[in-house]
C-alpha positions as CSV (number, residue, x, y, z in Angstrom):
1,T,0.0,0.0,0.0
2,D,1.0,3.6,-0.6
3,S,1.3,5.8,2.5
4,N,1.3,9.5,2.6
5,Y,1.0,12.0,5.5
6,L,-2.3,13.8,5.2
7,Q,-1.6,17.5,5.4
8,D,-4.3,20.2,5.6
9,V,-7.3,17.9,6.0
10,Q,-10.2,18.5,8.3
11,V,-10.5,15.8,11.0
12,T,-13.6,15.4,13.1
13,F,-13.5,13.7,16.5
14,K,-16.8,12.4,18.0
15,A,-17.9,10.5,21.1
16,D,-21.4,9.2,21.7
17,G,-22.5,10.9,18.4
18,E,-21.4,14.4,19.7
19,V,-18.7,16.4,17.9
20,L,-15.8,16.9,20.4
21,A,-13.4,18.7,18.1
22,Q,-12.9,19.6,14.4
23,L,-9.3,20.4,13.6
24,R,-7.1,20.6,10.5
25,T,-3.8,18.8,10.2
26,N,-0.7,21.0,9.8
27,V,2.1,20.7,7.3
28,L,3.5,17.8,9.3
29,A,0.1,16.1,9.2
30,N,-0.2,16.5,13.0
31,V,-3.2,17.6,15.0
32,F,-2.6,19.2,18.4
33,F,-4.9,19.4,21.4
34,T,-4.6,21.8,24.3
35,Q,-5.3,19.0,26.8
36,R,-2.8,16.2,27.2
37,N,-5.5,13.4,27.0
38,P,-8.6,15.3,25.7
39,F,-10.7,12.1,25.3
40,S,-9.4,9.8,27.9
41,G,-12.0,7.3,29.1
42,S,-14.2,7.6,26.0
43,E,-14.1,5.7,22.7
44,V,-13.6,8.4,20.0
45,V,-14.7,8.2,16.4
46,V,-12.4,9.9,13.9
47,E,-13.8,11.0,10.6
48,V,-11.9,12.4,7.5
49,E,-13.7,12.9,4.2
50,G,-12.8,10.2,1.7
51,Y,-11.5,7.8,4.4
52,E,-13.0,5.0,6.4
53,T,-14.2,6.0,9.9
54,V,-11.8,4.9,12.7
55,K,-12.7,4.2,16.3
56,I,-10.1,4.8,19.0
57,G,-10.4,3.3,22.4
58,G,-6.9,4.2,23.6
59,A,-3.3,4.7,22.7
60,A,-3.0,1.0,21.7
61,D,-5.2,1.9,18.7
62,L,-2.7,4.6,17.5
63,G,0.1,2.5,16.0
64,D,3.3,1.2,17.5
65,D,4.3,4.7,18.7
66,G,0.9,5.4,20.4
67,H,0.5,8.6,18.4
68,T,-0.1,7.7,14.7
69,L,-3.5,7.1,13.2
70,T,-3.6,5.2,10.0
71,L,-6.6,5.9,7.6
72,K,-7.8,3.7,4.8
73,K,-9.4,5.2,1.6
74,R,-13.0,4.3,1.0
């Protein structure tokens, strides 16, 4: 599979159907939160247009480094 960092894309974070945050990735394809663990304790749904929805229950769902989210094109 081809992999690319997704720069300047809108990312929506939801829990229990409620939008928690909508942020754009920066030039390094990172999203930053003001809180260290903004969603701790809740499963979070991540939506990016054109990609499959991803559910995150904790750091274990964020790749080997605990920080990277991999998205699959629809």
